[in-house]
C-alpha positions in Angstrom: -7.7 48.7 -19.1 -9.3 52.1 -19.0 -9.9 54.5 -16.1 -9.5 51.9 -13.4 -9.7 54.2 -10.4 -10.0 57.8 -9.4 -7.6 59.1 -6.7 -10.5 59.5 -4.3 -11.6 55.9 -4.8 -8.1 54.7 -4.1 -7.8 56.7 -0.9 -11.1 55.3 0.3 -9.9 51.8 -0.4 -6.4 51.9 1.2 -7.0 54.7 3.8 -3.4 56.1 3.7 -1.8 57.7 6.7 -0.8 60.7 4.7 -0.6 61.8 1.1 2.3 63.6 -0.6 2.0 65.3 -4.0 -0.9 65.1 -6.4 -1.6 63.8 -9.9 -4.0 64.8 -12.6 -3.4 61.6 -14.6 -6.1 59.2 -15.4 -5.1 56.0 -13.5 -5.4 53.2 -16.1 -3.0 50.5 -15.1 -0.9 48.8 -12.5 2.9 48.2 -13.1 6.2 47.5 -11.3 8.2 50.6 -10.4 10.7 50.2 -13.3 8.1 49.4 -15.9 5.4 52.0 -14.9 4.4 54.8 -17.3 2.3 57.9 -16.6 -1.2 56.8 -15.6 0.1 53.7 -13.8 -0.2 52.8 -10.1 2.8 51.1 -8.5 4.0 50.2 -5.0 7.1 49.8 -2.9 6.6 46.4 -1.4 10.3 45.5 -0.8 12.8 47.9 0.7 15.5 46.8 -1.7 13.6 48.6 -4.5 13.5 51.9 -2.6 15.9 53.5 -5.1 13.5 52.7 -8.0 10.8 55.0 -6.6 12.6 58.2 -7.5 13.1 57.1 -11.1 9.6 55.6 -11.5 7.2 57.2 -14.0 4.2 55.9 -12.1 1.6 58.6 -11.4 0.6 57.1 -8.1 2.9 55.0 -5.8 1.9 53.2 -2.6 4.9 53.5 -0.2 5.5 52.6 3.5 4.4 55.0 6.2 8.0 55.7 7.1 9.1 56.6 3.5 11.0 59.9 3.7 11.4 61.2 0.2 9.3 63.6 -1.9 7.4 62.7 -5.0 8.3 63.8 -8.5 6.3 66.6 -10.2 2.8 65.3 -11.1 3.2 62.3 -8.9 1.3 61.2 -5.8 2.6 59.1 -3.0 0.2 57.4 -0.6 1.8 56.4 2.7 0.3 53.2 4.0 1.1 50.6 6.7 1.6 47.8 4.1 1.9 48.8 0.4 1.6 45.2 -0.8 -1.6 44.7 1.2 -3.0 48.0 0.0 -2.3 47.0 -3.6 -4.1 43.7 -3.0 -7.2 45.8 -2.1 -7.0 47.6 -5.4 -6.5 44.4 -7.3 -9.5 42.8 -5.6 -11.6 45.8 -6.8 -10.1 45.4 -10.3 -10.9 41.7 -10.2 -14.5 42.4 -9.5 -14.7 44.6 -12.6 -12.8 42.4 -15.0 -14.4 39.1 -14.0 -17.8 39.7 -12.5 -19.7 36.7 -11.4 -22.5 35.8 -13.8 -26.1 35.9 -12.9 -27.4 33.3 -10.6 -29.0 30.2 -12.1 -28.3 26.8 -13.7 -27.1 26.7 -17.3 -29.4 24.7 -19.6 -26.6 22.3 -20.5 -25.8 21.4 -16.9 -26.9 18.0 -15.6 -28.3 18.4 -12.1 -29.9 15.5 -10.2 -33.4 16.3 -8.9 -32.3 15.6 -5.3 -29.5 18.2 -5.4 -30.1 21.4 -3.4 -28.7 24.4 -5.2 -29.2 27.8 -3.5 -31.3 30.2 -5.5 -28.5 32.7 -5.8 -25.8 30.2 -6.7 -24.5 29.7 -10.3 -24.0 26.4 -12.1 -22.2 26.9 -15.4 -22.3 25.1 -18.8 -21.8 21.3 -18.9 -21.5 20.8 -15.2 -22.6 17.6 -13.6 -24.2 17.7 -10.1 -25.0 14.2 -8.7 -27.6 13.1 -6.2 -27.7 14.6 -2.7 -25.4 17.5 -3.5 -25.8 20.7 -1.5 -24.5 24.0 -3.0 -24.6 27.1 -0.7 -25.6 30.7 -1.3 -23.7 32.8 -3.8 -21.4 29.9 -4.8 -20.3 30.0 -8.4 -19.5 26.7 -10.1 -18.0 27.3 -13.5 -18.1 25.2 -16.7 -17.5 21.4 -16.7 -17.2 21.1 -13.0 -18.3 17.8 -11.4 -19.8 17.4 -7.9 -20.2 13.8 -6.9 -22.9 12.2 -4.8 -23.6 13.9 -1.4 -21.0 16.5 -1.8 -21.6 19.5 0.5 -20.4 23.0 -0.7 -20.7 26.1 1.5 -21.5 29.7 0.8 -19.5 32.2 -1.4 -17.3 29.5 -3.0 -15.8 29.9 -6.5 -14.9 26.8 -8.5 -13.1 27.4 -11.7 -13.6 25.3 -14.9 -13.0 21.6 -14.6 -13.0 21.2 -10.8 -13.8 17.6 -9.7 -15.1 16.8 -6.2 -15.7 13.2 -5.5 -18.5 11.6 -3.5 -19.2 12.8 0.1 -16.5 15.4 0.3 -17.1 18.7 2.1 -16.1 22.2 1.1 -16.9 24.9 3.6 -17.4 28.7 3.0 -15.4 31.1 0.8 -13.2 28.4 -0.8 -11.7 29.0 -4.2 -10.7 26.0 -6.3 -8.8 26.7 -9.5 -9.1 24.8 -12.8 -8.4 21.1 -12.7 -8.4 20.7 -8.9 -9.4 17.1 -7.8 -10.7 16.6 -4.3 -11.4 13.1 -3.0 -9.6 10.9 -5.5 -8.6 7.5 -4.0 -5.6 7.5 -1.6 -2.6 5.4 -2.8 -3.2 2.4 -0.7 -2.2 -1.2 -1.6 -1.3 -4.4 0.3 1.2 -6.9 -1.2 -0.5 -10.3 -0.9 0.3 -13.5 -2.6 2.5 -11.8 -5.2 0.1 -9.1 -6.0 -0.6 -5.5 -5.0 -4.2 -5.6 -3.8 -6.1 -2.3 -3.6 -7.2 -1.2 -0.1 -10.6 0.5 -0.3 -10.5 4.3 0.5 -13.8 4.9 2.3 -13.1 8.2 4.0 -13.6 11.7 2.6 -11.9 15.1 2.3 -13.0 18.2 4.3 -11.8 21.6 3.1 -12.3 24.2 5.7 -13.3 27.9 5.1 -11.2 30.5 3.4 -9.0 28.0 1.6 -7.6 28.6 -1.9 -6.3 25.7 -4.0 -4.2 26.1 -7.2 -4.7 24.6 -10.6 -4.3 20.8 -11.0 -3.7 20.1 -7.3 -5.0 16.8 -6.0 -6.1 15.9 -2.5 -6.7 12.2 -1.8 -9.7 10.9 0.2 -8.9 9.2 3.5 -8.6 5.4 3.8 -11.0 5.9 6.7 -12.1 9.1 8.6 -11.0 12.3 6.9 -8.3 14.1 5.0 -8.5 17.8 6.2 -7.3 21.1 4.8 -7.4 23.6 7.6 -9.0 27.0 7.6 -7.2 29.8 5.7 -4.6 27.5 4.2 -3.4 28.5 0.7 -2.2 25.8 -1.7 -0.3 26.4 -4.9 -0.6 24.6 -8.3 0.4 21.0 -8.8 0.5 20.0 -5.1 -0.2 16.4 -4.1 -1.7 15.7 -0.6 -2.1 12.0 0.4 -4.8 10.2 2.2 -5.5 11.0 5.9 -3.2 14.0 5.8 -4.3 16.7 8.3 -3.2 20.2 7.3 -3.5 22.9 10.0 -4.8 26.4 9.8 -3.2 29.2 7.6 -0.5 27.0 6.1 1.3 27.8 2.8 2.1 24.9 0.4 4.0 26.0 -2.7 4.0 24.5 -6.1 4.8 20.7 -6.5 4.8 20.0 -2.7 4.1 16.3 -2.0 2.8 15.1 1.3 2.6 11.4 2.0 -0.3 9.8 3.8 -1.2 10.2 7.5 1.1 13.1 8.0 0.0 16.0 10.2 0.9 19.6 9.6 0.4 22.1 12.5 -0.8 25.6 12.0 1.2 28.2 10.0 3.5 25.6 8.4 5.2 26.9 5.2 6.6 24.4 2.6 8.6 25.8 -0.3 8.4 24.5 -3.9 9.0 20.8 -4.4 9.2 20.0 -0.7 8.7 16.3 -0.1 7.2 15.0 3.2 7.3 11.3 4.1 4.3 9.6 5.7 3.2 9.3 9.3 5.1 12.4 10.4 4.2 15.5 12.6 5.4 18.8 11.1 5.1 21.1 14.0 3.4 24.5 14.2 5.3 27.2 12.4 7.8 24.9 10.6 9.3 26.5 7.5 11.0 24.4 4.8 13.0 25.7 1.9 12.4 24.6 -1.7 13.2 20.9 -2.5 13.6 20.0 1.2 13.2 16.3 1.9 11.5 15.9 5.3 11.8 12.4 6.7 11.4 13.0 10.5 9.2 15.0 12.8 10.0 18.7 13.3 10.1 21.0 16.3 7.8 24.0 16.6 9.2 27.0 14.7 11.8 25.0 12.9 13.5 26.5 9.8 14.9 23.6 7.7 16.5 23.1 4.3 18.1 20.4 2.2 17.6 16.7 1.6 17.6 15.1 4.1 16.3 18.1 6.0 18.7 19.9 8.4 18.5 23.1 10.4 18.7 25.9 7.8 22.0 27.6 8.8 23.7 24.2 9.3 22.6 23.1 5.8 23.9 26.3 4.3 27.3 25.9 6.0 27.5 22.3 4.7 26.6 23.5 1.2 29.5 26.0 1.3 31.9 23.4 2.7 30.8 20.9 0.0 32.1 23.2 -2.7 35.6 23.0 -1.0 35.7 19.1 -1.0 37.6 18.7 -4.3 40.3 21.2 -3.1 40.5 19.3 0.2 41.1 16.0 -1.6 43.9 17.6 -3.7 45.5 18.9 -0.4 45.2 15.4 1.1 46.8 13.8 -2.0 49.6 16.3 -1.8 50.2 15.7 1.9 50.2 11.9 1.3 52.9 12.2 -1.3 55.0 14.5 0.9 54.6 12.2 3.8 55.6 9.2 1.7 58.7 11.1 0.5 59.6 12.0 4.1 59.3 8.4 5.2 61.4 7.3 2.3 64.1 9.9 3.2 64.0 8.9 6.9 64.4 5.2 6.1 67.4 5.8 3.8 
């Protein structure tokens, strides 16, 4: 990377409350406080790294508005309300430079049904397949080898990375980003055991992904048995997540890697599920619930719950049980010793 930003451009982007020090360095990179070299931009996003600021070689550091130390010689501190959010603004500008969207149009190798409606300023990349009745909105970018099935509706300003697959009749609203390998609308896992066989139950609903959702690589979202599977506005989903049929995910939820949600479960708004959380079917995960990594949720939750463990328990209770569990071998040894001593006392008393 070369000459990413000028100091003036950074100040315009992050609008600092105040500036301490100055730098003449050409700002050519972004790095962690400990790893930064002259010319790098860094940030103090977590208070526990405050001591690293003084030793950092970064030429420009984004720090909280209440930061009380002075910069080193040749170093500039920008005091902002949220250093992590400010850095995100810089990274967004950098992303635009590193990976600009290609020019609008349909690549010659793409197969597009004549009945599909592709906005004039949208992009369809190499080897894409667009089936009959598809609608693709303005400024949406569909990268190589994506598949949009019959009657799929895609909104404006979306970005589909290579290999995205959206099955028939699914709906994706505006400003949705789907990473490589995402599958939306695959059949829900529905079977009835009849006469000694598992007979497939047709899955005739669809999936609706609301606006401002981002879905990570190789995540799969099943179509509904009937009606809809829904991903709420502003929700962010990590890589390798599985969402079952007829699941309703609320607004602004966070689902981390390898989460699995069984069918017909509802998540309220602002639910956070850590990595590898498993959720049983037909549950209601209430608004604001937070579950630590590998939690197994088998029952409804209360609003604002913080749970952990498998089966899920209130977080602090589960932590106490974990600490006590480590003492169980010692407790058994104590019980064995007490039993021996009691037996000897009984023997002595009898004699």
